[in-house]
Rosetta silent file (secondary structure, phi, psi, omega in degrees, C-alpha in Angstrom):
SEQUENCE: MRTSKPYLRCAAALAGLTLTGGCASMVRTASVADLEKQAVGAWRLVKTEQKLADGTVRAKPAYGPNGTGYIIYDTSHMMCVFLANPDAPPPVPGQPRGEPGSSMENPASYCARWHVDPRGPWMVHKIEMIARSPEKGATALKVGDQIKRQFRREGDRLYLRPTEAAPGVVDYVLTFERVRNDG
SCORE:     score description
SCORE:     0.000 S_00000001
   1 L     0.000  121.902 -179.733   21.618   29.471   15.768 S_00000001
   2 L  -128.037  125.411  179.928   18.141   28.928   17.214 S_00000001
   3 L  -143.665  155.526  179.608   14.998   29.349   15.153 S_00000001
   4 L   -90.820   -3.721 -179.276   11.420   28.174   15.325 S_00000001
   5 L   -91.484  115.570 -175.118   11.264   27.423   11.601 S_00000001
   6 H   -60.601  -34.067 -178.750   12.041   23.716   11.054 S_00000001
   7 H   -67.077  -30.723  175.897   13.328   24.200    7.519 S_00000001
   8 H   -71.547  -36.175  175.314   15.944   26.655    8.823 S_00000001
   9 H   -61.832  -40.342  178.873   17.011   24.103   11.463 S_00000001
  10 H   -65.097  -42.919  179.105   17.439   21.578    8.661 S_00000001
  11 H   -62.005  -42.724  178.436   19.469   24.018    6.593 S_00000001
  12 H   -62.355  -42.359 -179.985   21.653   24.752    9.630 S_00000001
  13 H   -62.833  -43.297 -179.533   22.117   21.045   10.275 S_00000001
  14 H   -67.681  -23.943  177.671   23.111   20.403    6.695 S_00000001
  15 L   -83.350    1.600  176.240   25.608   23.261    6.971 S_00000001
  16 L   100.818    7.641  178.209   27.272   21.395    9.854 S_00000001
  17 L   -91.687 -166.534 -173.276   25.511   23.039   12.788 S_00000001
  18 L   -65.906  129.195  175.685   23.333   21.388   15.445 S_00000001
  19 L   -88.728  131.309  179.218   20.860   18.745   14.213 S_00000001
  20 L  -113.388  166.414  179.265   17.492   18.828   15.950 S_00000001
  21 H   -60.617  -32.358  179.886   14.651   16.346   16.136 S_00000001
  22 H   -60.708  -40.518 -179.789   12.500   18.536   13.876 S_00000001
  23 H   -68.636  -42.884 -179.799   14.887   18.110   10.958 S_00000001
  24 H   -59.621  -41.018 -179.547   15.158   14.341   11.415 S_00000001
  25 H   -69.035  -33.481  177.458   11.383   13.975   11.280 S_00000001
  26 H   -66.417  -40.723  179.181   11.213   16.102    8.108 S_00000001
  27 H   -64.794  -44.079  179.376   13.843   13.899    6.450 S_00000001
  28 H   -61.107  -44.395  179.788   11.986   10.729    7.516 S_00000001
  29 H   -61.644  -42.460  179.529    8.684   12.109    6.171 S_00000001
  30 H   -62.100  -40.035 -178.750   10.319   13.003    2.873 S_00000001
  31 H   -69.514  -35.606  175.209   11.720    9.481    2.474 S_00000001
  32 H   -64.466  -44.329  178.832    8.307    7.914    3.168 S_00000001
  33 H   -60.267  -41.321  178.057    6.747   10.275    0.626 S_00000001
  34 H   -63.254  -43.292  178.613    9.426    9.279   -1.898 S_00000001
  35 H   -62.831  -42.158 -179.967    8.790    5.585   -1.259 S_00000001
  36 H   -63.661  -40.753  178.183    5.037    6.095   -1.622 S_00000001
  37 H   -60.488  -34.314 -179.999    5.501    7.924   -4.945 S_00000001
  38 H   -63.247  -30.381 -175.267    7.464    4.926   -6.208 S_00000001
  39 H   -88.273  -27.768 -173.300    4.457    2.644   -5.645 S_00000001
  40 L   -60.427  131.374  177.757    1.642    4.820   -7.023 S_00000001
  41 E   138.343 -177.365  177.542    0.263    3.565  -10.324 S_00000001
  42 E  -103.364  134.959 -175.395   -1.113    0.500  -12.058 S_00000001
  43 E  -130.152  132.948  178.638    1.107   -2.584  -12.218 S_00000001
  44 E   -99.243  135.073  178.369    0.669   -5.786  -14.287 S_00000001
  45 E   -64.526  129.058  176.327    1.863   -9.099  -12.864 S_00000001
  46 E   -98.183  -46.788  179.522    4.923  -10.398  -14.732 S_00000001
  47 E  -166.383  160.317  168.696    5.652  -13.475  -12.612 S_00000001
  48 E  -117.836  142.683 -177.345    5.532  -15.059   -9.206 S_00000001
  49 E  -140.371  121.903  176.606    8.599  -16.917   -8.019 S_00000001
  50 E  -113.987  131.330  173.434    8.927  -19.189   -5.022 S_00000001
  51 E  -101.300  125.289 -177.732   12.240  -20.625   -3.890 S_00000001
  52 E   -90.355  163.454 -178.183   11.778  -23.902   -2.051 S_00000001
  53 L   -57.524  -30.570 -179.596   13.856  -25.273    0.826 S_00000001
  54 L   -83.937    3.081  177.200   15.532  -27.768   -1.550 S_00000001
  55 L    95.613  -12.318  179.007   16.726  -24.894   -3.800 S_00000001
  56 L   -73.067  155.663 -179.501   14.265  -25.387   -6.644 S_00000001
  57 E  -122.591  138.498 -179.845   12.377  -22.397   -8.013 S_00000001
  58 E  -147.699  165.069  169.732    8.783  -22.435   -9.251 S_00000001
  59 L   -75.368  152.608  176.721    5.848  -20.153   -9.963 S_00000001
  60 L   -60.882  124.862 -175.750    3.337  -19.939   -7.128 S_00000001
  61 L   -54.950  -35.321 -178.340    1.026  -22.916   -7.822 S_00000001
  62 L   -60.821  -30.356 -178.257   -2.150  -20.897   -7.224 S_00000001
  63 L  -107.509  -15.735  178.328   -1.309  -18.635  -10.192 S_00000001
  64 L    69.851  178.083 -177.170    0.766  -21.029  -12.287 S_00000001
  65 L   -68.688  -17.136  179.777    3.593  -20.120  -14.671 S_00000001
  66 L  -112.620   27.742 -179.302    1.307  -17.769  -16.617 S_00000001
  67 L   -46.709  145.375 -177.392   -0.240  -15.992  -13.632 S_00000001
  68 E  -135.801  158.289  176.240   -1.990  -12.777  -14.543 S_00000001
  69 E   152.823 -177.993 -177.601   -3.365   -9.789  -12.739 S_00000001
  70 E  -139.491  152.389  167.778   -2.971   -6.227  -11.597 S_00000001
  71 E  -132.443  134.298 -175.919   -2.207   -4.267   -8.468 S_00000001
  72 E  -127.843  124.416  176.100   -3.102   -0.588   -8.329 S_00000001
  73 E  -110.807  124.876 -178.421   -1.892    1.923   -5.740 S_00000001
  74 L  -104.515  156.821  179.323   -3.688    5.276   -5.702 S_00000001
  75 L   -65.984  -16.046  177.267   -2.530    8.596   -4.226 S_00000001
  76 L   -80.678    3.187 -178.906   -5.535    8.442   -1.860 S_00000001
  77 L    68.504   30.935  168.675   -3.797    5.477   -0.184 S_00000001
  78 E  -108.836  148.841  177.780   -6.342    2.970   -1.463 S_00000001
  79 E  -142.499  155.790  173.413   -5.215   -0.078   -3.412 S_00000001
  80 E  -139.316  149.264  179.031   -6.816   -3.015   -5.181 S_00000001
  81 E  -140.335  143.532  169.703   -5.350   -6.264   -6.433 S_00000001
  82 E  -143.724  118.463  178.097   -6.614   -9.153   -8.539 S_00000001
  83 E  -127.327  139.734 -178.141   -4.307  -12.076   -9.371 S_00000001
  84 E  -152.437  170.657  177.277   -5.405  -15.347  -10.970 S_00000001
  85 L  -104.534  105.985 -178.321   -4.314  -18.437  -12.899 S_00000001
  86 L   -71.243  -14.613 -177.717   -5.547  -18.177  -16.512 S_00000001
  87 L   -96.760    0.668  178.573   -4.575  -21.803  -17.166 S_00000001
  88 L   -66.030  149.853  179.715   -6.667  -23.337  -14.387 S_00000001
  89 L   -62.119  150.924  178.805   -9.402  -25.631  -15.651 S_00000001
  90 L   -64.595  158.428  178.807  -12.800  -24.008  -16.181 S_00000001
  91 L   -59.066  144.826  175.260  -15.368  -24.364  -13.414 S_00000001
  92 L   -77.770  133.064  179.359  -17.251  -27.648  -13.358 S_00000001
  93 L   -51.473  131.345  179.787  -20.962  -27.073  -14.056 S_00000001
  94 L    86.321  -11.120  179.644  -22.782  -26.775  -10.756 S_00000001
  95 L   -88.217  128.600  179.476  -19.544  -26.291   -8.826 S_00000001
  96 L   -61.688  147.902  175.045  -19.387  -22.970   -6.957 S_00000001
  97 L   -60.800  142.513  177.761  -16.672  -20.526   -8.012 S_00000001
  98 L    93.750   -2.317  177.903  -13.660  -20.748   -5.789 S_00000001
  99 L   -82.281  155.963  179.718  -13.826  -24.489   -5.246 S_00000001
 100 L   -52.945  133.977  178.216  -10.711  -26.641   -5.820 S_00000001
 101 L    93.545  -11.246 -179.868  -10.069  -27.202   -9.510 S_00000001
 102 L   -87.093  164.459 -179.444  -11.996  -24.158  -10.739 S_00000001
 103 L   -69.143  -14.560  178.590  -10.405  -21.259  -12.621 S_00000001
 104 L  -109.575   28.557 -174.965  -11.149  -19.073   -9.583 S_00000001
 105 L   -56.411  -45.258 -175.137   -9.664  -21.532   -7.078 S_00000001
 106 L  -147.913   57.281  175.383   -7.311  -19.083   -5.417 S_00000001
 107 L   -77.112  150.996  168.843   -7.300  -15.583   -6.812 S_00000001
 108 E   -92.945  119.928 -176.077   -6.034  -12.757   -4.657 S_00000001
 109 E  -148.070   99.439  179.761   -8.780  -10.181   -4.868 S_00000001
 110 E  -155.481  164.732  172.259   -9.064   -7.432   -2.295 S_00000001
 111 E  -122.424  150.162 -174.893   -8.989   -3.683   -1.690 S_00000001
 112 E  -155.777  162.143  164.998   -7.163   -2.049    1.178 S_00000001
 113 E   -82.872  146.413 -179.988   -5.774    1.138    2.640 S_00000001
 114 E  -133.420  153.537  170.710   -2.025    1.200    2.184 S_00000001
 115 E  -153.876  165.400  179.578    0.985    2.945    3.604 S_00000001
 116 E  -104.653  130.655  170.259    4.739    2.532    3.555 S_00000001
 117 E  -102.598  111.903 -172.880    6.729    1.601    6.633 S_00000001
 118 L   -67.400   -9.864 -177.198   10.273    2.750    5.762 S_00000001
 119 L   -68.260  -20.317 -177.786   11.948    0.205    8.046 S_00000001
 120 L   -89.485  -56.219   -8.635   11.644   -2.562    5.414 S_00000001
 121 L   -66.325  144.843 -179.050   10.718   -0.736    3.415 S_00000001
 122 E  -111.265  138.818  168.597    7.391   -2.472    3.865 S_00000001
 123 E   -94.818  121.171 -177.405    4.201   -1.988    1.907 S_00000001
 124 E  -110.179  125.562  177.203    1.408   -2.404    4.461 S_00000001
 125 E  -110.425  127.453  172.192   -2.135   -3.267    3.333 S_00000001
 126 E  -107.742  108.785 -171.405   -5.065   -2.963    5.771 S_00000001
 127 E   -63.579  128.332  176.534   -7.831   -5.038    4.199 S_00000001
 128 E  -115.150  -23.843 -179.471  -11.163   -3.239    3.726 S_00000001
 129 E  -154.671  137.601  177.947  -12.902   -5.499    1.182 S_00000001
 130 E  -129.250  124.906  174.535  -12.332   -9.019   -0.096 S_00000001
 131 E   -84.501  -37.255  176.196  -14.040  -10.475   -3.152 S_00000001
 132 E  -150.127  127.715 -172.025  -12.276  -13.825   -2.662 S_00000001
 133 L   -72.897  118.917  174.509   -9.934  -14.448    0.196 S_00000001
 134 L   -74.871  171.170  179.927   -6.297  -15.023   -0.820 S_00000001
 135 L   -68.143  150.708  168.525   -3.988  -17.301    1.140 S_00000001
 136 L  -146.955   82.884 -172.207   -2.331  -16.162    4.343 S_00000001
 137 L    62.246 -123.758  178.973   -0.360  -19.166    5.434 S_00000001
 138 L   -96.086   -0.623 -174.151   -3.062  -21.621    6.468 S_00000001
 139 L  -117.841  138.925  177.501   -5.603  -18.885    7.258 S_00000001
 140 L   -76.230  146.963  175.326   -7.689  -16.792    4.884 S_00000001
 141 L   -69.354  155.239  175.658   -7.479  -13.023    5.112 S_00000001
 142 L  -141.353  162.920  179.387  -10.420  -11.091    6.467 S_00000001
 143 L   -54.149  134.199 -179.423  -11.513   -7.463    6.628 S_00000001
 144 L    98.642  -20.227  178.034   -9.351   -5.585    9.132 S_00000001
 145 L   -65.419  150.187  172.034   -6.250   -7.766    8.686 S_00000001
 146 E  -115.107  134.380  175.266   -2.934   -6.082    7.947 S_00000001
 147 E  -124.781  146.221 -179.854   -0.400   -7.682    5.676 S_00000001
 148 E  -117.825  142.000  173.566    3.162   -6.543    5.010 S_00000001
 149 E  -136.270  129.043  173.646    5.263   -7.015    1.936 S_00000001
 150 E   -67.723  140.486  179.808    8.824   -5.866    1.549 S_00000001
 151 E  -137.494  155.872  172.590    9.025   -3.838   -1.626 S_00000001
 152 E  -151.676  154.733  178.787   11.480   -2.270   -3.993 S_00000001
 153 E  -125.831  135.289  175.196   11.216   -0.588   -7.336 S_00000001
 154 E  -132.215  107.688 -178.330   13.727   -0.735  -10.173 S_00000001
 155 L    60.031 -124.529 -179.777   12.754    1.292  -13.230 S_00000001
 156 L   -92.439   15.630  178.818    9.364    0.048  -14.443 S_00000001
 157 E  -112.127  139.710  175.388    9.437   -3.024  -12.172 S_00000001
 158 E  -121.250  128.330 -178.706    7.905   -3.333   -8.703 S_00000001
 159 E  -115.029  125.211  176.654    8.928   -6.282   -6.516 S_00000001
 160 E  -116.572  132.023 -178.629    6.822   -7.390   -3.554 S_00000001
 161 E  -123.229  104.586  178.977    8.121  -10.000   -1.117 S_00000001
 162 E   -58.024  148.812 -179.717    5.502  -11.332    1.342 S_00000001
 163 L   -81.300  -22.016  179.438    6.629  -11.667    4.948 S_00000001
 164 L  -115.872  136.328  179.081    4.887  -15.020    5.366 S_00000001
 165 L  -124.672  157.480  177.781    5.464  -17.983    3.086 S_00000001
 166 L   -66.056  157.900  177.417    3.836  -21.375    2.760 S_00000001
 167 L   -54.248  135.791  179.441    5.569  -24.347    4.416 S_00000001
 168 L    86.934  -10.046  179.269    8.662  -25.376    2.454 S_00000001
 169 E   -99.208  122.296 -178.305    8.933  -21.970    0.726 S_00000001
 170 E   -98.482  -18.033  177.708   11.994  -19.981    1.817 S_00000001
 171 E  -154.862  145.428 -178.122   11.500  -16.965   -0.467 S_00000001
 172 E  -147.786  124.402 -178.803    8.622  -15.627   -2.528 S_00000001
 173 E  -130.948  133.296  171.450    8.658  -12.620   -4.874 S_00000001
 174 E  -103.711  129.057 -179.272    5.896  -11.135   -7.003 S_00000001
 175 E  -111.487  126.988  179.353    7.204   -9.104   -9.951 S_00000001
 176 E  -121.221  154.160  175.531    5.038   -6.400  -11.524 S_00000001
 177 E  -121.956  137.972 -178.750    5.613   -4.073  -14.466 S_00000001
 178 E   -58.035  135.636  175.312    4.208   -0.544  -14.699 S_00000001
 179 L   -84.308  125.846 -179.835    1.183   -0.250  -16.971 S_00000001
 180 L  -104.672  144.665  174.451    1.777    2.475  -19.535 S_00000001
 181 L   -92.814   97.749 -176.038   -0.891    4.423  -21.372 S_00000001
 182 L   -93.556   21.217  173.687    0.363    4.106  -24.922 S_00000001
 183 L   115.428    0.000    0.000   -2.573    5.903  -26.522 S_00000001
């Protein structure tokens, strides 16, 4: 059976006939679309969890045990994130925001274009705007940088696992919960 319509090639392949490259690419595209649909929405930070080389587990120090914030993925493939530590001491009068010890010491605050790479699956952010540069190992992020986070969704939870961790950290997971419009 030979046809120029890719959906018929896929149907033939699923019926046990010859599989062509056109069908494989349609299946791959569908799985990326499914992964992207899983991410779209507004998500509230539930916790950050770092596992250290010695086996201990802690919240990421920059956000503390009560870290707060949101990450929003839009269908236009734009995203924004703001994460902060609500328990950090208030800014010292005369001290610029973002200096060590201030409540804005290390928020993650940026907007980016996003897409899903199904090989991880990875959530890929290409930074377009930064209000305050979050950590990236020892280097601050800048416009144009791409960052990857492995992601998975379970029910109303979204889990992001950065690919790079601080020294001594062997695993790091950010857990978010879907924001619901309850009226």
